[in-house]
C-alpha atoms as an extended CHARMM CRD file, in Angstrom:
* protein
*
       168  EXT
         1         1  MET       CA             -0.4370000000       -0.2530000000       -0.0110000000  PROA      1               0.0000000000
         2         2  ALA       CA              1.8350000000        3.6340000000       -1.1040000000  PROA      2               0.0000000000
         3         3  ILE       CA              0.8930000000        6.0420000000        0.9810000000  PROA      3               0.0000000000
         4         4  VAL       CA              0.4590000000        9.9970000000        0.3830000000  PROA      4               0.0000000000
         5         5  PHE       CA              3.3170000000       12.5020000000        1.6200000000  PROA      5               0.0000000000
         6         6  MET       CA              1.1250000000       16.2750000000        1.9050000000  PROA      6               0.0000000000
         7         7  MET       CA              0.1840000000       19.8170000000        3.8070000000  PROA      7               0.0000000000
         8         8  ALA       CA             -2.7760000000       19.7020000000        4.3740000000  PROA      8               0.0000000000
         9         9  VAL       CA             -4.4950000000       23.4520000000        4.2590000000  PROA      9               0.0000000000
        10        10  ASN       CA             -8.2090000000       24.2550000000        6.2720000000  PROA      10              0.0000000000
        11        11  PHE       CA             -9.2240000000       27.8040000000        5.5100000000  PROA      11              0.0000000000
        12        12  GLY       CA            -12.4980000000       25.9160000000        7.0920000000  PROA      12              0.0000000000
        13        13  SER       CA            -15.4430000000       29.1980000000        5.2240000000  PROA      13              0.0000000000
        14        14  ASN       CA            -12.1510000000       31.2930000000        3.7020000000  PROA      14              0.0000000000
        15        15  ALA       CA            -12.8210000000       30.1030000000        0.0490000000  PROA      15              0.0000000000
        16        16  GLU       CA            -11.3400000000       34.0920000000       -0.7570000000  PROA      16              0.0000000000
        17        17  ALA       CA             -8.5420000000       32.8450000000        1.3810000000  PROA      17              0.0000000000
        18        18  ALA       CA             -8.1820000000       29.2060000000       -0.6230000000  PROA      18              0.0000000000
        19        19  ARG       CA             -8.0410000000       30.2300000000       -3.5900000000  PROA      19              0.0000000000
        20        20  ALA       CA             -5.0640000000       32.5580000000       -3.2530000000  PROA      20              0.0000000000
        21        21  ALA       CA             -3.3650000000       30.4040000000       -1.6500000000  PROA      21              0.0000000000
        22        22  ASP       CA             -4.0760000000       28.3180000000       -4.7320000000  PROA      22              0.0000000000
        23        23  GLN       CA             -3.5970000000       30.3230000000       -6.7940000000  PROA      23              0.0000000000
        24        24  SER       CA             -0.4690000000       30.7000000000       -6.0250000000  PROA      24              0.0000000000
        25        25  LEU       CA              0.8920000000       27.6300000000       -6.5580000000  PROA      25              0.0000000000
        26        26  ASN       CA             -0.1930000000       27.4420000000      -10.4410000000  PROA      26              0.0000000000
        27        27  ARG       CA              3.3950000000       28.2790000000      -10.8570000000  PROA      27              0.0000000000
        28        28  SER       CA              5.0050000000       25.4510000000      -11.5430000000  PROA      28              0.0000000000
        29        29  LEU       CA              6.0320000000       24.1090000000       -8.3010000000  PROA      29              0.0000000000
        30        30  VAL       CA              9.1220000000       21.3230000000       -7.7700000000  PROA      30              0.0000000000
        31        31  LEU       CA             10.0530000000       20.2340000000       -4.3770000000  PROA      31              0.0000000000
        32        32  THR       CA             14.0520000000       19.0260000000       -3.2900000000  PROA      32              0.0000000000
        33        33  ALA       CA             14.3020000000       15.7160000000       -1.8740000000  PROA      33              0.0000000000
        34        34  GLY       CA             18.1940000000       14.3020000000       -1.7520000000  PROA      34              0.0000000000
        35        35  SER       CA             18.8490000000       14.2660000000       -5.0470000000  PROA      35              0.0000000000
        36        36  HSD       CA             15.0170000000       14.0540000000       -5.9060000000  PROA      36              0.0000000000
        37        37  ARG       CA             13.3370000000       16.8010000000       -7.4870000000  PROA      37              0.0000000000
        38        38  LEU       CA              9.3970000000       16.4700000000       -7.0170000000  PROA      38              0.0000000000
        39        39  SER       CA              6.4970000000       17.9680000000       -8.7300000000  PROA      39              0.0000000000
        40        40  ILE       CA              4.4810000000       19.1560000000       -6.7780000000  PROA      40              0.0000000000
        41        41  TYR       CA              0.2200000000       19.3940000000       -7.1830000000  PROA      41              0.0000000000
        42        42  HSD       CA             -2.3970000000       19.8320000000       -5.5990000000  PROA      42              0.0000000000
        43        43  HSD       CA             -5.8970000000       20.7860000000       -4.9970000000  PROA      43              0.0000000000
        44        44  VAL       CA             -8.7920000000       22.7790000000       -2.6310000000  PROA      44              0.0000000000
        45        45  SER       CA            -11.8760000000       21.2390000000       -1.6660000000  PROA      45              0.0000000000
        46        46  GLU       CA            -15.5110000000       21.9440000000       -2.9260000000  PROA      46              0.0000000000
        47        47  ASN       CA            -17.0890000000       22.3140000000        0.6130000000  PROA      47              0.0000000000
        48        48  PRO       CA            -18.0560000000       25.8000000000        1.1810000000  PROA      48              0.0000000000
        49        49  ASP       CA            -17.8180000000       25.6000000000        4.8400000000  PROA      49              0.0000000000
        50        50  SER       CA            -14.6760000000       23.2590000000        4.6730000000  PROA      50              0.0000000000
        51        51  ASN       CA            -12.0080000000       25.0860000000        2.1850000000  PROA      51              0.0000000000
        52        52  LEU       CA             -9.0840000000       22.0260000000        2.8030000000  PROA      52              0.0000000000
        53        53  LEU       CA             -5.9080000000       22.4940000000        0.1820000000  PROA      53              0.0000000000
        54        54  THR       CA             -4.0420000000       19.8620000000       -0.5250000000  PROA      54              0.0000000000
        55        55  VAL       CA             -0.4900000000       19.5340000000       -1.6990000000  PROA      55              0.0000000000
        56        56  TRP       CA              1.3030000000       16.4650000000       -2.7440000000  PROA      56              0.0000000000
        57        57  THR       CA              3.5010000000       14.8750000000       -4.7390000000  PROA      57              0.0000000000
        58        58  ASP       CA              3.3150000000       13.8200000000       -8.4800000000  PROA      58              0.0000000000
        59        59  HSD       CA              2.2820000000       10.7070000000       -8.3320000000  PROA      59              0.0000000000
        60        60  ARG       CA              1.5490000000        9.9320000000      -12.1700000000  PROA      60              0.0000000000
        61        61  ARG       CA              5.2940000000        9.9230000000      -12.2680000000  PROA      61              0.0000000000
        62        62  GLN       CA              7.6360000000        7.5700000000      -11.7440000000  PROA      62              0.0000000000
        63        63  ARG       CA              7.3010000000        6.5490000000       -7.8790000000  PROA      63              0.0000000000
        64        64  ILE       CA             10.2930000000        7.4460000000       -6.2360000000  PROA      64              0.0000000000
        65        65  ARG       CA             11.4700000000        5.9680000000       -2.4960000000  PROA      65              0.0000000000
        66        66  LEU       CA             12.2040000000        8.3550000000       -0.2770000000  PROA      66              0.0000000000
        67        67  THR       CA             14.1260000000        7.8210000000        3.1140000000  PROA      67              0.0000000000
        68        68  PHE       CA             12.8770000000        9.4780000000        6.5960000000  PROA      68              0.0000000000
        69        69  ALA       CA             15.7700000000       12.1620000000        6.6940000000  PROA      69              0.0000000000
        70        70  GLU       CA             14.2490000000       13.0470000000        2.5150000000  PROA      70              0.0000000000
        71        71  LEU       CA             10.6890000000       13.2990000000        3.1010000000  PROA      71              0.0000000000
        72        72  SER       CA             11.6410000000       15.0930000000        6.6290000000  PROA      72              0.0000000000
        73        73  GLU       CA             13.0780000000       17.7400000000        3.7620000000  PROA      73              0.0000000000
        74        74  VAL       CA             10.4360000000       17.9310000000        1.7380000000  PROA      74              0.0000000000
        75        75  GLY       CA              7.7840000000       18.7670000000        4.9790000000  PROA      75              0.0000000000
        76        76  HSD       CA             10.0300000000       20.7690000000        6.0510000000  PROA      76              0.0000000000
        77        77  GLN       CA             10.1820000000       22.9400000000        2.3440000000  PROA      77              0.0000000000
        78        78  LEU       CA              6.0460000000       22.8560000000        2.8370000000  PROA      78              0.0000000000
        79        79  TYR       CA              6.3210000000       24.3820000000        5.8820000000  PROA      79              0.0000000000
        80        80  ASP       CA              7.9780000000       27.7840000000        4.0880000000  PROA      80              0.0000000000
        81        81  LEU       CA              5.4030000000       26.9650000000        1.6340000000  PROA      81              0.0000000000
        82        82  LEU       CA              2.5890000000       27.3320000000        3.9820000000  PROA      82              0.0000000000
        83        83  ALA       CA              4.2160000000       30.3990000000        5.7480000000  PROA      83              0.0000000000
        84        84  THR       CA              3.4710000000       31.9280000000        3.1790000000  PROA      84              0.0000000000
        85        85  PHE       CA              0.3250000000       31.9510000000        3.2380000000  PROA      85              0.0000000000
        86        86  HSD       CA             -2.8920000000       33.2720000000        5.0880000000  PROA      86              0.0000000000
        87        87  GLY       CA             -6.4920000000       32.8240000000        6.3100000000  PROA      87              0.0000000000
        88        88  TYR       CA             -6.1880000000       29.3380000000        7.3950000000  PROA      88              0.0000000000
        89        89  THR       CA             -7.2960000000       28.0940000000       10.2010000000  PROA      89              0.0000000000
        90        90  ALA       CA             -5.0480000000       24.2790000000       10.7480000000  PROA      90              0.0000000000
        91        91  ALA       CA             -2.6210000000       22.9750000000        8.8200000000  PROA      91              0.0000000000
        92        92  ALA       CA              0.0880000000       19.8650000000        9.2800000000  PROA      92              0.0000000000
        93        93  CYS       CA              2.4160000000       18.1750000000        6.6310000000  PROA      93              0.0000000000
        94        94  GLY       CA              3.0170000000       14.7180000000        7.1430000000  PROA      94              0.0000000000
        95        95  VAL       CA              2.3030000000       11.3470000000        6.3590000000  PROA      95              0.0000000000
        96        96  GLU       CA             -2.2840000000       12.0600000000        5.5270000000  PROA      96              0.0000000000
        97        97  ALA       CA             -1.5210000000       14.9670000000        6.8170000000  PROA      97              0.0000000000
        98        98  ASP       CA             -5.3380000000       15.3680000000        5.3610000000  PROA      98              0.0000000000
        99        99  GLY       CA             -7.2130000000       13.2910000000        8.4530000000  PROA      99              0.0000000000
       100       100  ASP       CA             -5.0700000000       15.1300000000       11.2670000000  PROA      100             0.0000000000
       101       101  VAL       CA             -6.8190000000       19.3620000000        9.7270000000  PROA      101             0.0000000000
       102       102  ALA       CA            -10.0320000000       17.8780000000        7.9960000000  PROA      102             0.0000000000
       103       103  PHE       CA            -12.3390000000       18.3800000000       10.6540000000  PROA      103             0.0000000000
       104       104  LEU       CA            -11.3740000000       21.7790000000       13.1660000000  PROA      104             0.0000000000
       105       105  ASP       CA            -14.4630000000       21.2630000000       14.9840000000  PROA      105             0.0000000000
       106       106  GLU       CA            -12.8100000000       17.0600000000       16.1920000000  PROA      106             0.0000000000
       107       107  LEU       CA             -9.5880000000       18.2590000000       16.3850000000  PROA      107             0.0000000000
       108       108  THR       CA            -10.1410000000       20.7760000000       18.9080000000  PROA      108             0.0000000000
       109       109  THR       CA            -12.4750000000       19.3350000000       21.6540000000  PROA      109             0.0000000000
       110       110  ASP       CA            -11.5810000000       17.0020000000       24.7260000000  PROA      110             0.0000000000
       111       111  ALA       CA            -11.5320000000       13.8690000000       22.7760000000  PROA      111             0.0000000000
       112       112  HSD       CA             -8.5560000000       14.8830000000       20.5580000000  PROA      112             0.0000000000
       113       113  GLY       CA             -6.4390000000       14.5070000000       24.2700000000  PROA      113             0.0000000000
       114       114  ALA       CA             -3.4280000000       15.0840000000       21.6900000000  PROA      114             0.0000000000
       115       115  VAL       CA             -3.5230000000       18.7140000000       20.5820000000  PROA      115             0.0000000000
       116       116  ARG       CA             -3.2280000000       19.8400000000       23.8980000000  PROA      116             0.0000000000
       117       117  THR       CA             -0.3340000000       17.0910000000       24.7000000000  PROA      117             0.0000000000
       118       118  GLY       CA              1.9410000000       18.4770000000       21.3880000000  PROA      118             0.0000000000
       119       119  GLY       CA              0.7030000000       14.4790000000       19.9690000000  PROA      119             0.0000000000
       120       120  TYR       CA              0.2870000000       16.1510000000       16.5850000000  PROA      120             0.0000000000
       121       121  ASN       CA              3.4550000000       17.2620000000       14.9690000000  PROA      121             0.0000000000
       122       122  GLY       CA              4.0660000000       20.5450000000       12.7180000000  PROA      122             0.0000000000
       123       123  LEU       CA              0.5110000000       20.8380000000       13.7570000000  PROA      123             0.0000000000
       124       124  VAL       CA             -0.1800000000       24.6790000000       13.3510000000  PROA      124             0.0000000000
       125       125  LEU       CA             -2.7360000000       26.7880000000       14.6430000000  PROA      125             0.0000000000
       126       126  THR       CA             -4.3970000000       30.5790000000       14.3490000000  PROA      126             0.0000000000
       127       127  GLU       CA             -3.6260000000       31.9620000000       18.0590000000  PROA      127             0.0000000000
       128       128  ALA       CA             -7.2470000000       32.6200000000       18.5280000000  PROA      128             0.0000000000
       129       129  ILE       CA             -7.9000000000       28.7450000000       18.7850000000  PROA      129             0.0000000000
       130       130  CYS       CA             -4.6140000000       27.9810000000       20.7950000000  PROA      130             0.0000000000
       131       131  ASP       CA             -5.6440000000       30.6010000000       23.8230000000  PROA      131             0.0000000000
       132       132  HSD       CA             -9.2390000000       29.0250000000       23.1710000000  PROA      132             0.0000000000
       133       133  LEU       CA             -7.9380000000       25.5110000000       24.0460000000  PROA      133             0.0000000000
       134       134  GLY       CA             -5.6100000000       27.1510000000       26.6120000000  PROA      134             0.0000000000
       135       135  LEU       CA             -2.6030000000       25.5890000000       25.0180000000  PROA      135             0.0000000000
       136       136  ASP       CA              1.2930000000       25.6120000000       26.4850000000  PROA      136             0.0000000000
       137       137  ASP       CA              4.0450000000       26.9580000000       25.8620000000  PROA      137             0.0000000000
       138       138  THR       CA              4.6040000000       23.8650000000       23.2560000000  PROA      138             0.0000000000
       139       139  TYR       CA              2.9620000000       25.4840000000       20.5000000000  PROA      139             0.0000000000
       140       140  VAL       CA              5.7670000000       28.3420000000       19.5650000000  PROA      140             0.0000000000
       141       141  PRO       CA              4.8610000000       31.0650000000       17.3620000000  PROA      141             0.0000000000
       142       142  PHE       CA              5.0500000000       29.6030000000       13.6200000000  PROA      142             0.0000000000
       143       143  ARG       CA              4.4380000000       33.6950000000       11.8380000000  PROA      143             0.0000000000
       144       144  PRO       CA              2.2210000000       35.9660000000       13.3320000000  PROA      144             0.0000000000
       145       145  GLY       CA             -1.1030000000       35.0520000000       14.1490000000  PROA      145             0.0000000000
       146       146  TYR       CA             -0.0560000000       31.9440000000       14.3070000000  PROA      146             0.0000000000
       147       147  ARG       CA              1.2400000000       28.8630000000       16.9220000000  PROA      147             0.0000000000
       148       148  TRP       CA              2.6730000000       25.6880000000       16.2840000000  PROA      148             0.0000000000
       149       149  ASN       CA              4.1180000000       22.1740000000       17.6530000000  PROA      149             0.0000000000
       150       150  PRO       CA              7.4570000000       22.4640000000       15.7490000000  PROA      150             0.0000000000
       151       151  TYR       CA              7.8720000000       19.4210000000       12.7660000000  PROA      151             0.0000000000
       152       152  SER       CA             10.4420000000       17.7730000000       14.2950000000  PROA      152             0.0000000000
       153       153  GLY       CA             10.5940000000       15.4280000000       10.8510000000  PROA      153             0.0000000000
       154       154  GLU       CA              9.0500000000       11.7310000000        9.9040000000  PROA      154             0.0000000000
       155       155  GLU       CA             10.6290000000        9.0030000000       11.6640000000  PROA      155             0.0000000000
       156       156  PRO       CA              9.9380000000        5.1270000000       11.7130000000  PROA      156             0.0000000000
       157       157  ASP       CA              6.8460000000        3.6000000000       12.9570000000  PROA      157             0.0000000000
       158       158  GLU       CA              4.5770000000        0.6250000000       13.0970000000  PROA      158             0.0000000000
       159       159  GLY       CA              2.5550000000        2.3490000000        9.9140000000  PROA      159             0.0000000000
       160       160  LEU       CA              5.1830000000        4.1210000000        7.6090000000  PROA      160             0.0000000000
       161       161  THR       CA              8.2220000000        1.7400000000        6.6830000000  PROA      161             0.0000000000
       162       162  PRO       CA             10.0050000000        2.4620000000        3.8450000000  PROA      162             0.0000000000
       163       163  ASP       CA              7.9580000000       -0.2760000000        1.2160000000  PROA      163             0.0000000000
       164       164  SER       CA              5.3500000000        1.6070000000        2.3030000000  PROA      164             0.0000000000
       165       165  LEU       CA              7.3220000000        5.5040000000        0.4970000000  PROA      165             0.0000000000
       166       166  ALA       CA              7.5810000000        3.1800000000       -2.5640000000  PROA      166             0.0000000000
       167       167  GLY       CA              4.4380000000        5.7100000000       -3.3840000000  PROA      167             0.0000000000
       168       168  LEU       CA              5.9440000000        8.6850000000       -3.4130000000  PROA      168             0.0000000000
């Protein structure tokens, strides 16, 4: 089974900001991972109440195997790109990251204690959400108006193996 390494950005009902971010990506965007050059594709969801922008590697070309260090390199580049966006409420980069930020109501409830304890590697939230949730020093400034649990890169775990990375 191939996995999808992506950046997911939840703009909530701010369709204008989602369109602006999407349009900023219309130029040819290429990231690097070691000696690999990765073409990037993007899509904004059709749901007017949850405008989710997803950015992922070009799966239509030859699949390549990336090391965890190379995936981390891609992740850091995606966070640099995220820092140029405005008007979103939550964002994350990583394996299947859209599930982490797609449903903001679920993400910010007590059922998601991992948000409060820093269990989401690289999660970016607005200052207002951080204040509402009473998040502590685990979340530090990302850019004006946003805080994050700093991205520490990708590491092997039971669900992420070198063979599953072949789908990138």
